[in-house]
N, C-alpha and C positions, 0 to 999 in steps of 0.2 A: 505493500499499498504506499503510493508516494505520496498524497495528500492526504492531511487528516479529513474524517468524515463531516458533511457540511450539518453539524451536529450540536447541539447545548445539551450537556449533561447538567440536571439540576436537581439539586438536593437540599432536602428541609430539614435541619436539624436543631436539636435541642441538646447539650453536654452529652455529645456524642463522640468526644475524643478517641474512646477505644475503639469503635466502629470506622470511623472516618478512613483511617490509612487504608484500609484494605479497599473500601468502597472506591477512594480517589485512584487508587493504584490499578484498580481494573478500567478505570475510562482514560485514566492519563496517556497521551501521546497520540490516540487515535479519534479523539472528538476534537471540533475547533475551540469549543468552549465549554468549561465547567463553571458552573453559578451553584454557590453556596449560600443559601440564607437561613441564618439564624435567628432564633428568637429568643431571649432570657438566658442567653448562655454564660454558663460562667467558668467554663475548664478552657482545655488550651485547643479549644475546636478552631479558632478563627486562625490562630500561629500554624496549625497544620493545615488548613486549607490554602493558607495564602502561601506557604512553601510547596504546595504542589500546583501553584499556578491556577488555581481559582479566584475568581470574582467574588469576593464576599460582601454580602449586605446583612443588614439587620432587619429583622420585619417584627413587628408585633403579631401575637397570637390572635387569630382568627375565627380558628375552629380547622379540622383538617382540610374541607373542601377550598375554604374560601384562600386560606393560608397557602395553600400549593397553587392556586389560581395567581395570587399577587408574585409568587416567585416564577412563573411563567413568565409573566410579563417582563422581567428582569434578564431574559432570554434574548439574543440578538441573531441566531442562526434560524435557517429558513425550517429545521425537523429540531424536535426535542425530545430528550431521553430521560423522563423522572425518575430518581432513583429516591429510595430510603436509604439512611445510612448503614442500616445493619444488611444491605444488600449488596452483592456483588457481579458483575458481569462476567460469565464464564466465560473461558477460553473459546468454546464452541459457540456460544452466543456471539461473540465479539466478530465469529468468523461468518456465522449467519447473517450479521447486520452489514458487514464490508462485501457479503456478495451479494445481498438484499440493492444496496447502493450500485454495484456494478453493472445491475440486469438495467437492460436497455427500457424496461417498461415500470421502472420503479417508481417515476414520475405519476403514473396513472391512480398508484394508492396513495390514501389519506393518511395511513398508518398501519401498524403491524402489531401482532401480538404474539407473545411466547410463554411457554411454562414457567413457572417460578418454582423452586425445590427448596424444601426446607432443612436444614441440619440437626438435629435431635437427639441429645443424650450420645448415640455412640455410631449414628447413620443418616445417612440421605433418605427423608422419606418420600417413597415414591408411587404410595396407593394411599387410599380412605380421602377423607375431605381435602387433605391438606396438596394433595398432588393428582393431574398436573396443576391445577389452577391457573390457567391459562389468563395473563394480564396483558390489556393493551395499554404498552407503555412508549412505542416510538410513533409519535404523530406529526404532521406537519403544525408548525408553530399556530398558524392560522384558521387551520381546520379542526382542532380538537382544545376541549378545555374540561376541568376535573368538574365532574357532577355527581349527581347523588344524592345523600341526605349529608343534610348540615354537618350532623353531629358524628356519624361514623357511616362505613360501608361508601368512603366515596369511591368513584370510579372517573377515567376518562371517557368522556363522551367526543364521537369522531365522527366528522361528516364527510363519508366519501366510501371508499373501498378499503377492506382490509386483508392483509395479509396474514400466513402464518407461518413463523419459523420454528423451528426445533429446537435450537440451543435453551438451555435451562437459565433464568436467573437466580442466583443463587441467595438464599435468605436465612441468614444467621439471627432469627428474631428469638429465639430461646436459648440461651447459652447454658441454662441450667433449669430443672423442675422447678425449682423454687420461682424463678424469674417467670416461667408460664402460668403458673399457680397465683401468683402476683399479680397477672393480668386482668383475673376473673373479674374480680369486684370494679377496676376502672370502666370496663368493656359493659358489665351491667349497668353501671351509671348512663355511659353512654345510650344505651338500650333503652333505658326507664325515660330521659329526656326526649328522644326519637319518639317511641309512644305516645307521652303526654303532648308532644308537638304535633301529633297525628289525630288525638283524641282516640287512640285505641284504649279500652279498656283493659283489664285482669279478666284474662277465661281461665278456669277451673281445668277446662277439658285440653287445653293447650301448657297449661302449666305440667297435666301428667303425661299426655301421649307424645310432647314433642321432644322431651330428651330420651324416650325409648327409640322414638324414629331416629333422630341423628345417630344415637350408638349403632341401630341397626344398618343403617345407609350406610356410616364410616366404615365399618367394622366386617359387614358381610358384602353388602351390594358394591361397595367399591373397595373391598378386599384387602382391610386394611390388616386382616391376618397376616398378610405375606409381609409387613413390616416387623415381624416378630413383638417383642413387648412393647417397644415404643407406640408400636400400631394400636396395639389394645389400649394402652395408655391415653394416646390421644382419643380414642373413640369414646374411653371413661370420661375425659376432661373435659371432650366436646358435649356429652350430655351433660355432665353435671352443672357446667358452666350456663347450659341453658335452662336446666331448672332453678340456678340462682337468679337469672335475669328476669325470669316471670314471677319468683317468690319476692324481687326487688320491687317490681310493680305492684303486686298486691300490696306491699309494706307500704308503698309510696302512695297509695289510694287511700291508705287510711289514715293519712296523717304521719307516719313516722318515717326517718328516716329520707325526708325528702330536702331537707336545708343544704343549700347549694343547687339543687337539680333543676329548678326554675328560674336560676338568676340569667 
């Protein structure tokens, strides 16, 4: 590859000094621009990003969707590749991206999606609810934006044809079991806010049935059992996390545990 791709890698981060070096190294040298948008950061993230040649900006937190869109506005190249600090472009995905831009018809596409693969406990997870988790991450800057819910489950919405690439985006989201458990309540907070904003009420049937369905889907239908004990744990944790979310909604509707959720 003689020239960097006409692409801005856009990373939103808060106190991610432990993850940024890996993420930055995976895009450095073959993308035209790296944009790092920091919010309320007190660690060494800024200096790490600057040394890597990134353009560093500071943004106020506006929620996942709106903060990521504000970061997109800082990019200057025709195409963008949004990344989280705990993600890494694999060598295979990099090769696929280079090949995509070498295609004579790549201008006919508005974006491209590819699988995201999580490292968990002692292995890459390749089944269940966590894989392949196709993510639309490459897109023309003027043809795509982050959409979806204001609080959680934000996703890229793109106007035009979408290509599919094979290379994996690596995700180091949970370095330990404890870090995964610690995310259950924050995601429950976001779920309650989301449901309240939509006017959705607690359902006993959903609280009973959805956790069982999430386990069965992850472990049996999506073959999570092929990932050994980590696959079993993920299915159980997904089920329990679902139960906690509905239980928290029940609690919130009865006037308890709501402090800060409606602010």
